[in-house]
Structure formats: structure tokens, C-alpha cells
N, C-alpha and C positions, 0 to 999 in steps of 0.2 A: 211669351216673353215676360221679362221682368216688369213688375208694377212700380213705376216711378212717375211722380207727378211733375208738372212744369216747374213749380217753385223749387223742388228738390234738385232738379237738373241744373237750374240757374245757380243755385247755391254751390253745388258740386263743381261746376265749371269755373266759378270765380276762384275756387281754391286750387285749380289746376291750370295755371296760365301757360304752361309749356306743353300741354297735352297735344300729341301728334295724331293719335288715332282714337276715334270715338265710334262706337257701334250702339245705336239706340234703336236698331231694327226690331220690329215686333213689340215695342213698348207701347201698348194700346192706350195708356193714360196720357201720353204726351200729345200736345197739339203742335202742328207745324209752325205756327207763329211764335210760340214760346221757344221752340228749338232754334229758330232763326235768330230771334232776339238774344237768346242766351249765348249763342256762338259769336254773334257780332260783338257782344260786350266782354267776352271772356278770352277765348283762345283763338281768335280769328287769325292772328299772325303765325301761330305755331301749327295749327291743324293741317294735316296732310292727307288723312284718310277718314272718310265719313260714311257710315252705313245708316240709311233711313229706310231700309227694307221693310215693306209692308205698311208704310205710312200713307194709307190710301187717300187721305185728305190733302196731302201735299200738292200745291199748285205751282204752275210755271213761274209766277212772280216770286214765289218764295225761293225756288231754286235759283232764279236769276239773282236774288238778293244774296244768297249764300255764295254764289260764284264771284260776285263783286266784293264781298266782305272777306272771304277766306282765300286770300290770294295765293297761298301755298298749297291749297287743296289740289291734289292730283289723282286721288282714288275716290270714286264716288259710286256708291251702291244705292240705286233707286229702284230695285226690283219691287214690283207690285205696288208702285205708287201710281195708281190707276187714273188719276186726273191729269197727269202730265201729257202734253200734246206738242210742245215746242222745244226744239233742240238748239235754237239760235244762241242761247247763252254758252253752249259748248263750242259752237263754231267761232264765236268771238275771241276765244282764248284757247283754241284747239291745240296749240303746241305744248301746253302744260299738262294735258291729261295723259296719264299712264294706264288708268283702268276706268272704264265706264260700264256699269251693269244696268240694263234696262229691261230685263226679263219681266214679262207680265205687264208692261206699261202699254196696254192695248190701244190707247188713243195717241200715243207718241208717233209722230211722223218721222220714222227712222230713215226714210228715203232721202230726207234732206241731208243726211250725212254723206250720201253718195253724190250730191250735187257739188260738193266742194273738192278742191284739189287734195289728193291723198297726202301730199307733202305736209299739209298743214297739221296733220295729226302725227307728226314725226316721233313723238315720245310714246304713243299709244301701244301698250303691250297686251291689253285685254279689252275686248269689246264683246259684251254678252247681250244678245238680242233674242233669246229663246222666247218663242211665242209671238214674235213680231212678223208681220207680213211685209216682206220686201219685194218690190217690183222694180226691176231694172229695165228701162226702156231700151228696146233693141233698135239698132240702126242709128 
């Protein structure tokens, strides 16, 4: 991925207040906290699609913060964000999501997505769970 540092991303986003799509997947120099802070302060109102693919250090609380700050976000790529375990922030605003990608998030309890009423995800067009172990209770 591209080599971009936290301060560069923050400066760049401040100059792009109407940014709708951001892909910083595989940018190994970026830290999750810096990405969350930069997005909250810059283009939180306009951002609709975000890829954090491969940001292995990203944690549940940071994703929760993004979901709460970027209210128009409806496409989220979290592939290979290996520390993620909790999907509750997606359940709280399920109707807004059009695309969720969780491939390689091996700690994520994707079965929680099955516990809620499918109507809640009425806008979801893409759900990617490659590598996830899903168990549906029978009976």
C-alpha cells in the first residue's frame, strides 16, 4: 500500500471537506486513532464509503467511534482488521448499511448478525464474510 503518515492524512482530509469515498486500506504507516480523529474533524458529514482493509490494529471502540461520527457512512470495508470482535455498532444503525466487508476478521462474532431481524438490514446489498465461521442453531 501507499506510504502515508498520520499527519499527512489529517492535512489532506482538512482540504477535502466534501470527500465521499476514502480508501486507506493497506496504508501501513497509518494508526487507527489518527484515522478516526482525522475523519471526525474533516469529512465526517460527507463520507459515504470507507476502506480500512488490512488495518490490523483497528479495534471495536474505534469502529464504534467512526459509526457515530460519520453518519452518512454506508459502505465499510474492514477486511483483515483482525482485532475486531463486536458487531453491535452495525446493529444499532443497521438500516443505513449498503455494504459491509468483514473477510478475515477472525475474532468477529458474525453470528450476532443472525440474531437480529433481517428487516433491520433493509438497505444491505453486499455482505462479505469470507473466512468467517458461521454457525446457525438448528431447531
